[in-house]
C-alpha positions as CSV (number, residue, x, y, z in Angstrom):
1,X,-4.3,-3.2,-12.2
2,X,-0.8,-4.4,-13.0
3,X,1.6,-6.1,-10.6
4,X,3.8,-3.0,-10.7
5,X,1.1,-0.8,-9.2
6,X,1.7,0.3,-5.6
7,X,-1.4,-0.2,-3.5
8,X,-2.0,2.9,-1.3
9,X,-4.2,3.6,1.7
10,X,-4.9,7.2,2.6
11,X,-5.6,8.1,6.3
12,X,-6.5,11.7,7.0
13,X,-9.5,13.3,8.5
14,X,-9.6,16.0,5.9
15,X,-11.6,14.8,2.9
16,X,-10.2,17.6,0.6
17,X,-6.6,16.5,1.4
18,X,-7.4,12.9,0.7
19,X,-9.0,13.9,-2.6
20,X,-5.8,15.8,-3.5
21,X,-3.6,12.9,-2.7
22,X,-5.8,10.5,-4.7
23,X,-5.7,12.8,-7.7
24,X,-1.9,13.2,-7.3
25,X,-1.2,9.5,-7.3
26,X,-3.7,8.6,-9.9
27,X,-2.1,11.1,-12.2
28,X,1.5,10.0,-11.4
29,X,0.8,6.5,-12.6
30,X,2.0,3.2,-11.0
31,X,-0.2,3.7,-8.0
32,X,-3.7,2.4,-7.0
33,X,-5.5,4.0,-4.1
34,X,-7.3,1.0,-2.6
35,X,-8.9,2.8,0.4
36,X,-9.4,5.9,2.4
37,X,-10.1,6.5,6.1
38,X,-10.6,9.5,8.4
39,X,-9.8,7.9,11.8
40,X,-7.4,5.5,13.4
41,X,-10.1,2.8,13.7
42,X,-11.2,3.1,10.1
43,X,-7.6,3.1,8.9
44,X,-6.7,-0.1,10.8
45,X,-9.9,-1.7,9.4
46,X,-9.1,-0.6,5.9
47,X,-5.5,-1.8,6.1
48,X,-6.8,-5.2,7.3
49,X,-9.3,-5.4,4.4
50,X,-7.4,-3.9,1.5
51,X,-3.8,-5.1,2.3
52,X,-2.0,-2.0,1.0
53,X,1.6,-1.8,0.1
54,X,2.0,1.7,1.5
55,X,-0.1,3.7,4.0
56,X,0.0,7.5,4.1
57,X,-1.2,8.7,7.4
58,X,-1.7,12.0,9.1
59,X,-0.2,12.4,12.6
60,X,-3.3,13.8,14.3
61,X,-6.7,12.0,13.9
62,X,-10.0,12.5,15.7
63,X,-9.7,9.2,17.7
64,X,-6.0,9.0,18.2
65,X,-2.7,9.5,16.3
66,X,-1.0,8.3,13.2
67,X,1.6,6.8,15.4
68,X,-0.9,4.5,17.0
69,X,-2.3,3.6,13.5
70,X,1.2,2.9,12.3
71,X,2.0,0.6,15.2
72,X,-1.2,-1.4,14.9
73,X,-1.0,-1.7,11.1
74,X,2.6,-2.8,11.2
75,X,2.0,-5.3,14.0
76,X,-0.7,-7.0,11.8
77,X,1.1,-6.5,8.5
78,X,4.8,-6.0,8.8
79,X,5.2,-6.0,5.1
80,X,3.0,-2.8,4.8
81,X,5.1,0.4,4.7
82,X,3.9,3.5,6.5
83,X,4.6,7.1,5.6
84,X,3.6,9.8,8.1
85,X,2.5,13.0,6.3
86,X,1.9,15.8,8.7
87,X,2.3,19.5,9.4
88,X,4.3,18.9,12.6
89,X,8.1,18.6,12.8
90,X,8.5,18.6,16.6
91,X,11.0,16.1,18.1
92,X,8.6,13.9,19.9
93,X,6.4,13.4,16.9
94,X,9.4,12.4,14.7
95,X,10.9,10.0,17.2
96,X,7.5,8.5,18.1
97,X,6.8,7.8,14.4
98,X,10.2,6.2,13.8
99,X,9.8,4.0,17.0
100,X,6.4,2.9,15.8
101,X,7.9,1.6,12.6
102,X,7.2,4.3,10.1
103,X,9.4,4.2,7.0
104,X,9.0,7.8,6.2
105,X,8.2,11.1,7.8
106,X,7.2,14.0,5.5
107,X,5.7,17.4,5.9
108,X,2.6,18.4,4.1
109,X,4.4,21.3,2.4
110,X,6.5,18.7,0.5
111,X,6.3,19.4,-3.3
112,X,3.9,17.0,-5.1
113,X,6.6,15.4,-7.3
114,X,8.9,14.9,-4.3
115,X,6.1,13.3,-2.4
116,X,5.4,10.8,-5.2
117,X,9.1,9.9,-5.4
118,X,9.3,9.5,-1.7
119,X,6.4,7.1,-1.6
120,X,8.0,5.2,-4.5
121,X,11.2,4.9,-2.5
122,X,9.3,3.6,0.6
123,X,7.4,1.1,-1.6
124,X,10.7,-0.3,-2.8
125,X,11.9,-0.8,0.7
126,X,13.7,2.5,1.4
127,X,13.3,4.8,4.3
128,X,13.4,8.6,4.4
129,X,12.9,11.7,6.5
130,X,12.0,15.1,5.3
131,X,15.1,17.3,5.3
132,X,13.4,19.7,7.7
133,X,13.2,17.0,10.4
134,X,16.5,15.1,9.9
135,X,18.3,17.5,12.2
136,X,15.8,16.7,15.0
137,X,16.6,13.0,14.8
138,X,20.4,13.6,14.7
139,X,20.3,15.9,17.7
140,X,18.4,13.3,19.7
141,X,20.8,10.6,18.8
142,X,23.8,12.8,19.8
143,X,22.2,13.5,23.2
144,X,21.5,9.8,23.7
145,X,25.0,8.9,22.7
146,X,26.5,11.4,25.1
147,X,24.7,9.8,28.0
148,X,25.7,6.3,26.9
149,X,25.8,3.4,29.2
150,X,26.2,5.7,32.3
151,X,22.5,6.6,32.0
152,X,20.6,4.3,34.3
153,X,17.5,4.7,32.1
154,X,19.6,3.3,29.2
155,X,20.9,0.5,31.4
156,X,17.3,-0.4,32.5
157,X,16.4,-0.7,28.8
158,X,13.9,2.2,28.6
159,X,13.1,3.1,25.0
160,X,13.3,6.7,23.9
161,X,9.6,7.1,24.2
162,X,9.6,5.6,27.7
163,X,12.4,8.1,28.7
164,X,10.2,10.9,27.4
165,X,7.2,9.7,29.5
166,X,9.1,9.2,32.8
167,X,9.6,13.0,33.5
168,X,5.9,13.6,32.7
169,X,5.0,11.0,35.3
170,X,7.3,12.9,37.7
171,X,5.4,16.1,37.0
172,X,2.2,14.3,38.2
173,X,0.5,14.2,34.8
174,X,-2.2,11.6,34.3
175,X,-2.2,9.1,31.4
176,X,-4.7,11.3,29.6
177,X,-2.5,14.4,30.0
178,X,0.6,12.5,28.9
179,X,-1.3,11.2,25.8
180,X,-2.2,14.8,24.8
181,X,1.4,15.9,25.1
182,X,2.8,13.1,23.0
183,X,-0.1,12.7,20.6
184,X,-0.8,9.1,21.6
185,X,-3.8,7.3,22.8
186,X,-4.5,7.0,26.6
187,X,-4.4,3.2,26.2
188,X,-0.9,3.3,24.6
189,X,0.4,5.5,27.4
190,X,-1.0,3.1,30.0
191,X,1.0,0.3,28.4
192,X,4.2,2.5,28.3
193,X,3.8,3.3,32.0
194,X,3.4,-0.4,32.9
195,X,6.6,-1.2,30.9
196,X,8.5,1.6,32.7
197,X,7.5,0.4,36.1
198,X,8.4,-3.2,35.2
199,X,11.8,-2.2,33.7
200,X,12.7,-0.1,36.7
201,X,11.4,-2.7,39.1
202,X,9.0,-0.3,40.7
203,X,5.4,-0.9,41.7
204,X,3.9,2.6,41.9
205,X,3.9,5.8,39.8
206,X,5.0,7.7,42.9
207,X,8.1,5.5,43.0
208,X,8.8,6.3,39.3
209,X,8.4,10.0,40.1
210,X,10.9,9.7,42.9
211,X,13.3,7.8,40.6
212,X,13.1,10.5,38.0
213,X,13.7,13.2,40.5
214,X,16.9,11.4,41.7
215,X,18.2,11.3,38.1
216,X,17.7,15.0,37.7
217,X,19.4,15.9,41.0
218,X,23.0,17.2,40.5
219,X,25.7,15.0,41.9
């Protein structure tokens, strides 16, 4: 191994896809696949043991999500860069990945050569989004900007993800149901709900639901 080699960790529950990625990066040169994992727990353990430069992670895993894996890995090793490689381009998935600290969000239909170059870019400190999802992020930013400081949720300091969760609380969804909608773990949702209540200075989910209803009521 040379110093220039980028140490890669592959996290995906499909062994065939991991094999394809390993073959791609072995052939490309300049990369060393130091580990593979098929679950969030295995991925976090492998990142801890192998100290990769870049982690390529799927969004949906048997025991959680790539967002959760990204958050945990980045909290332990901020210098490790994470690329989400998924089939999903929906708004919540993109925003959740960015908020969790992912440096890249790419779709699995990305051409092999483009994927290799994207990972090189991330390894060198860059960030990127698949062109197919860039519009999603820009639309969200425009909507957030149009609300501005007049939005009480912005004033209260709620993050984009917390603002996504509040209406789901108002709908009466449980933490487990919210976790399924946002592709996050139930434990992560529990933490978000606690943060929402604290920031809004509320003590119960029912109060949060009432607060959300008031925000939707026309003036």
